[in-house]
N, C-alpha and C positions, 0 to 999 in steps of 0.2 A: 545183414545183407550177405555176408560171406557164407552163412549157412544156406541161404536161399540159392546162391550161385552154385554151391557144392551139390545141393539137392538137384538142381537143374542139370548139372554135369552128369551126375549119377543116372538120372532119368534118361538123358540123351544117350549115354553109352548103353543103357539097357534097351532102349528103343531100336538101336542099330546092332544089337548083339548078334542077330542072325546074319548080318551082312559083313561082319568083321572078317578080315583076312589076317591070318597069323603071320607075323614077321619072321618066323623061323625059316621061311623060304629064302631069306636073304643071308643065311649063315655063310654060304660059300663066298659071297661078295664081300661081306663085312667081317669075315673071320679075322681075329686079331684086334678088332675094334669093339665088337659086342659079343659077349658070351652067349652060347646057345640057350642057356637057362633064361637069360634076360629076353632074348628074342621070342622065346616060347610064350612069354607073358605080355608081349606087346602086339598091338593090332593096328590095322588101318582100315578105313572104310572109304570107298569111292562114292562120292555124293555129287549131285547136280548143284546143290547149294550148301555152302558151309553153314553148319548150325552155330548160332550165336545167341546168347541170352538177350532178350529185349524187354527188360523190365523198366517201367517208368522211373523207378528210383535210380537206375544207372544213368539214364539221360539227365535226371536232375543233378546228378553228381558230376556232370560234364563229360560223360563217356559216350555220348551220342555219335561222335566221330568214329569211335571204335566199332560201334554196332553197325554203322552204315558203311564202313570201309569195305571195299572190294578186296577180298583176300582169296588165295588159292588153296590154303591149308591152315589147319589149326590143330592143336593137341589138347586133349582133356584127359588127364591122368594117364592110363596105359593105352589110350586109343587116339590116333590122329586121323583127321578127315582131309581128303584131298579131292580136288576136282578131276574129272576124267582126263583132261588134256595133259595133266602132269603126272598121272598115276604110274607111268612106266619110267619115270626119271629116278634113277637110283640116288641122285643127290638129294632129291626131295625126301626120300625115305630115310636116308642117313640123317638128315637134319631133323625130321620128325622124331626119330629115335633119340636124338640128343634131348629133345623136349620131354619125351617119355622118361628118360633117365632123370631129368630135373624134377619131375613130379614125384619120383620115388624117394 
């Protein structure tokens, strides 16, 4: 199951590759917290709906509440996804980058 989820994550990140925005634009705001080299490898995507894997196996494992939960952002590897109404909130980006760091 983990391999299937990882493949889904990689495919999702590839599907949104052209829409990604590089986080290096936050270097001035986050200087001292995140190095520029890290920010250059981190991205965010503004989406109308947060992508989440919806496999029957996940629901069978009891993760249906996660799949159905209304969330405003999520991080997959070096890319985090945010809804438009929070896309200009620097706190959201700072937090998303914490999760990018956790993936590495």
